[in-house]
C-alpha positions as CSV (number, residue, x, y, z in Angstrom):
1,M,-74.7,118.4,67.4
2,P,-77.7,120.6,68.8
3,P,-77.4,121.3,72.5
4,W,-80.2,118.8,73.4
5,T,-81.4,115.6,71.6
6,S,-84.5,113.4,72.4
7,L,-83.8,110.0,71.7
8,R,-87.2,107.7,70.7
9,L,-86.7,104.2,72.1
10,P,-88.6,101.6,70.1
11,W,-91.9,101.2,72.0
12,G,-92.1,105.0,71.9
13,A,-90.8,105.8,75.1
14,P,-89.0,109.3,75.0
15,I,-85.8,109.9,77.1
16,W,-84.1,113.4,78.1
17,A,-80.6,113.7,80.0
18,T,-78.2,115.1,80.9
19,Q,-75.0,115.5,82.0
20,F,-73.3,117.8,84.4
21,H,-71.3,118.9,87.9
22,P,-73.7,120.3,90.0
23,E,-70.7,120.5,92.2
24,K,-69.4,122.8,89.9
25,S,-72.9,125.2,88.8
26,G,-73.7,126.1,92.7
27,T,-76.9,127.3,93.3
28,Y,-77.8,126.4,90.1
29,G,-77.5,123.2,90.0
30,L,-78.3,122.5,93.2
31,E,-81.9,123.9,92.4
32,V,-81.6,121.7,89.6
33,L,-81.2,118.6,92.2
34,R,-84.0,120.0,94.4
35,R,-86.6,120.9,91.7
36,F,-85.7,117.1,90.1
37,L,-86.5,115.5,93.8
38,D,-89.2,118.0,94.1
39,R,-91.1,116.0,91.5
40,D,-93.9,113.6,92.0
41,H,-92.1,110.7,90.6
42,V,-88.5,111.0,88.8
43,Y,-89.3,108.4,86.2
44,S,-92.5,108.3,84.1
45,T,-93.3,104.7,84.0
46,P,-94.5,102.4,86.6
47,T,-91.8,99.8,86.1
48,A,-89.4,102.5,86.1
49,R,-90.7,103.6,89.3
50,D,-90.9,100.3,90.1
51,R,-87.7,99.3,89.7
52,W,-85.0,102.1,90.3
53,E,-87.4,105.3,92.2
54,H,-86.4,104.6,95.4
55,R,-82.9,103.9,94.6
56,A,-82.6,107.5,92.2
57,R,-84.2,109.3,95.8
58,A,-81.6,108.0,97.8
59,N,-78.7,108.3,95.7
60,L,-80.1,112.1,94.6
61,T,-80.7,112.9,98.1
62,A,-77.2,112.1,98.9
63,E,-75.7,113.8,96.1
64,L,-77.7,116.8,97.7
65,A,-76.3,116.6,101.6
66,T,-72.6,116.7,100.2
67,L,-73.5,119.9,98.4
68,T,-74.6,121.2,100.6
69,D,-73.3,120.5,103.7
């Protein structure tokens, strides 16, 4: 299996996902979370933004806070 995989949904939207443990990856993991939160949107589609953007940002912000305290 390659180190990354791209999946295309039936309606054509590409999905990129990763799993890592920021608490075990030190400053690199924190930087990944910070950069993700610095983006204009967590989700690329308007529907996903409408449904999940606020909660995803809250979860990522809380995770970042626990890792930097």
